[in-house]
C-alpha positions in Angstrom: -0.1 0.4 0.1 1.0 3.6 -0.5 2.0 5.5 2.1 -0.1 8.7 1.2 -3.1 6.2 1.2 -2.1 4.5 4.1 -1.7 7.9 6.1 -5.2 8.6 4.9 -6.6 5.1 5.8 -5.5 5.8 9.5 -6.6 9.5 10.1 -10.0 7.8 8.9 -9.8 5.1 11.3 -8.6 7.5 14.2 -11.3 9.9 13.2 -14.3 7.3 13.6 -12.9 6.0 16.6 -13.0 9.6 18.3 -16.8 10.1 17.9 -17.6 6.9 19.8 -19.4 7.6 22.8 -17.7 8.3 25.1 -14.6 8.7 23.7 -12.0 11.9 22.8 -9.8 12.6 20.1 -6.1 11.5 21.1 -3.8 14.6 21.9 -0.6 14.7 20.9 0.3 13.4 24.3 -2.1 10.2 24.4 -0.9 9.5 21.0 2.7 9.0 22.4 1.4 7.4 25.2 0.1 4.8 22.8 3.1 4.7 20.6 5.3 3.9 23.8 3.2 1.6 24.8 3.4 -0.4 21.1 7.0 -0.1 21.4 7.1 -2.0 24.0 4.6 -5.0 22.8 7.3 -4.9 20.1 10.1 -5.6 22.4 8.1 -7.5 24.3 8.1 -10.0 21.3 11.5 -9.4 20.3 12.7 -10.3 23.7 10.7 -13.3 24.1 12.3 -14.8 20.7 15.1 -15.1 22.6 14.6 -15.5 26.2 11.0 -17.2 26.1 10.7 -18.9 22.4 7.8 -20.8 23.6 6.0 -17.4 23.9 7.2 -15.7 20.3 4.2 -15.1 18.3 5.3 -13.5 15.3 1.7 -13.2 13.9 1.4 -11.2 16.9 4.8 -9.0 16.3 3.7 -8.2 13.0 0.4 -6.7 14.3 2.4 -4.9 16.9 4.3 -3.6 14.0 1.1 -2.4 12.2 -0.2 -0.8 15.7 3.1 1.1 16.3 3.1 2.4 12.3 -0.4 3.7 12.8 0.9 5.2 15.4 3.6 7.2 13.7 1.3 8.2 11.0 -1.0 9.5 13.3 0.8 11.7 15.6 3.0 13.0 12.3 -0.6 14.5 11.0 -1.1 15.7 14.0 2.0 17.6 13.5 1.7 18.1 9.8 4.6 16.3 9.2 4.5 15.3 5.4 5.9 11.8 5.9 5.9 10.3 2.8 8.6 13.5 1.9 10.1 12.6 4.8 10.4 8.9 4.3 11.8 9.7 0.7 14.6 12.5 2.3 15.4 9.4 4.8 16.0 7.0 1.8 18.2 9.5 0.4 20.3 10.3 3.2 20.6 7.0 3.7 21.7 5.9 0.1 24.0 8.9 0.1 25.9 7.7 3.1 25.9 4.2 1.6 27.9 5.5 -1.3 30.2 7.3 0.7 31.0 4.1 2.9 31.8 2.0 -0.3 33.9 5.1 -1.3 36.1 5.2 2.0 36.7 1.0 1.3 
């Protein structure tokens, strides 16, 4: 899925959640708290893989990574950050650094 389309779908989902009874829209702080929770859930699965393999669940790891991406997209929107552009910029920066490293060899 294209990043822009993913971003639009994430924002639509969060908008619908905010309309539910007894729900308030996420603030920047609450979104960051949820992002941190998702990071912890990803970390737990990665830790399980090494230290408690019987509890490791690759399917759950994928779900938690997807949740993490949703909150990253949501926070980027809260700050009006063009995430697809920033991601392209970041990829170009890594490519440039890789070229420089290869020249040093």
